[in-house]
Residue, then its C-alpha position, 0 to 999 in steps of 0.5 A: m805230441r809235444s816233446i820236452t828238451p832242456s833249456g839253459a841253466v839258471g842260478l840257484d838264487t831263484i829256488g826259494r823265492g816263490a816259497g818265501r813269497a807265499s809264506d810271507t804274504c799269507h802266514g806270517r812265516a819267515g821267507t826262505g829267499l835263497q840269495a845269489g851266491w849261497l852256494g859258496g861261489k858255485t854256479a848252477a852251471s858248474l853243478g850241472i843244473d837244468a832248472k827249466l825245460k822247453h815245451t817244443d812242437p816236434e813238427t815245427g820246432e816252435i817253442l810253446g812255453i817254458v816250464d820249471p819242473m819243480e815250481t808246481r811242487i813248491k806251490r803244493y807245499s805252500l798250499q798245504s800250509i794253508v790247509r794246515d791253518l784251515l784244518p789244524k785237527t786233521r791228518t794233513n796237519n802232520c803230512n810231510r812234516v812229522r817223521q814216521g816213527g823213528k825213521q830218518i828224513q831222507v831226500l830221494k831222487s827218482i832215477k827214471h823221472s829225476k824228480t825229488s821227494y821225501g822219505g821217512l815222513q808221515t803222509c795223510g793220504s787225503v786226495w780231497q784236501c791235501p795238495v801234496c798227497a792229491a798230486k801223488i794219488s791222482e797221478r797214480r790213479r791216472v796211470e791206472v786209468r791210462a793202462a785200462m784205456d790203452a788195453w781196451k783200445a788195443q782190443a779194438g774198443t773205444v772210450n767215450l766221455l759222458t758228463l752229467t750235471c744236475p740243476h743247482q742253486r746258490g743256497d743248495d746244501l752240498v751234502q744234500l745236493l750230492a745225495m740227491q745227485a747220487k740217487a739220480l745216477n742210481y735211477f739212471w743206470k737202472d733205467r731200461n732205456v739207458k741199458a738199451v743205449l749202452l747195449a747198442m754202444g757195446n759198453i762193458g763198464h765205466i769209471k766215474a769221477t765226481e767233481a765239484t766247482h763253485g760259481r761265487k765269482s760268476a755273474f750268476n752265482n749258482g753255488w756248488h756245481p757237483h757233476y760226474h765225468v764218466l769214462m765209457f768203455d764202449g765198442s764190444g761187438v760193435d763196428l766202430a764205424r757206427f760211432d759217427v757224429a749222427q749216431m753219437a748225437d742220437w745216443q746223447v739225446r736218448l740218454y739226456l731224456r733219461w737223465a732228466n727224468s732221473c733228476k726229476l725223480a730224485g727231486l733235483g728238477n729238470p736239467s737243461f738240454q744244453h748242460g745236463l748231459k754231454l756225450d763226447d768221443g774220447s778224442k773230441a772231449d771239451q777243450y780242457a779235457t783235450k788239454w790235460g788228456l782224457e784220463d787226466e780230466i777224471t783224476k785231477g778235476h778238483t786240483k786243476k784250475a777251472n775254466s768256469g767257476e773255481t775248483p776247491f784248490d782254487f780256493l787255496r790259491a785265492l787264499e795264497i793271494d789274499s789271506t783275508d778271503r773268508q769265503a774261500a776259506a769257508l768253502f774249502i772247509e765245507f768241501a773237505t768236510v763233505f768229501k772226506g772218506k769218499l772215493q775219487l774214482r769208482w770203477s764199475k763191477g768187474l772192470k778193474k779185474r778185467f784190466a788187472v788193476v790192483d785195488q789200492s787205497d789212497e793212503q797206500l798210494a800216498e805212502r808208496q815210494e818210488d820203486f827206483a829212487e836213490v837216496l841223496g842224503a838224510i836231514t837231521t831233526e835239528q835241520w828239519r826244524d829249521v826247514l819247517a821254521v822257514d816253510g822251506r820243504g819245497a825249497v829243499l826238494s827244488a835244491a835237490y833237483r837242481g844241484g843234488w845233495p851239495a845244493v841241499s847242504a848249502y841251503l840247510e847251512q843258510i837257514r841253520g838256526r832259524f828255528v827258535p822255540k817260543q813259549t807262547n807258540k804252543e802249536t810249534n812246540k807241540e809239532t817239533n816235539k813230535l819230531 
């Protein structure tokens, strides 16, 4: 297990540069580049700011990498701005931009994790299309999954990872492909031979996630690649010593044969033995599952960077680099439209109740504030308009994380007056009137 220890502090002039570059190159917005000295002569060290963290190996002491805890958060706001351009008529258009009723816009800091966030803003609750809400929802789903896994292992159970893939081609329609794949999965679970294998594995239930990647950049572009990751809660009444390599291989073959038959019945054709079905022990899953942790694999599939192909959020990253990538834009819009309203995770009947997991919607998870968070300060409507004008939402949170409210105040002072109403910019005026 890796530990995180503080590294040296760095100057606050680095806070807004990443956000400024993204908005300058992709959307024609003014950058926020926080220049050196904007804290009025105060240094990061004098404000007690630890801007970066070291990942170290606790056994060897080796420094494995340097991580900026707020860098990904700034990136999410930048990507969300791209989504607004692609899907202007969705709830994401107002997400973390427009106030909830007449509430104050507050900057909060988690007492437990020290991360900063906003209060008093509307959220869209879209796990599929909003990078900001997706991060919050996926993390809270991850906690639910982690708790269930730990509880089952504490009861002498084991958790295996089942991956199911169906044949797909470049010209396949994503809506039709998902429908046929769901039909194949229904055949699979009802198959008596599959039920016999699950009984032998001591299976009590499962958690299923649907993931989709696209192979547009691969040598053999085979289009959309929807597939399932299924956490199998196994080992009930079964000696765990039975889950050896030979037995797992035998179960994999038997399950593959039934999955192949299910795909054919659903009109999908015959999946290859190499890719169609894979059964992994939880501790020996694919390299990226091991890297992110097994529970992360099923809750953050569409947001992470893919090792093979591109995830939907990879399309946003591509657009951040090249705003003229029309294919990336069209594919993201297709994905967001098709997956709208679908559940990120499906727990088999009775599994949530067994592990006392409270059923909450994505919208509820996105709206939920930190239980233990302090209010650093409030941003006025006029100040918030300036923040939106420079696409500086991420920069504000980064300043708050590094230097507290004094750093936020200094940043707000630097960008004061940047919002200039324009008669020709109807979209901007419409949004600011909502504030």
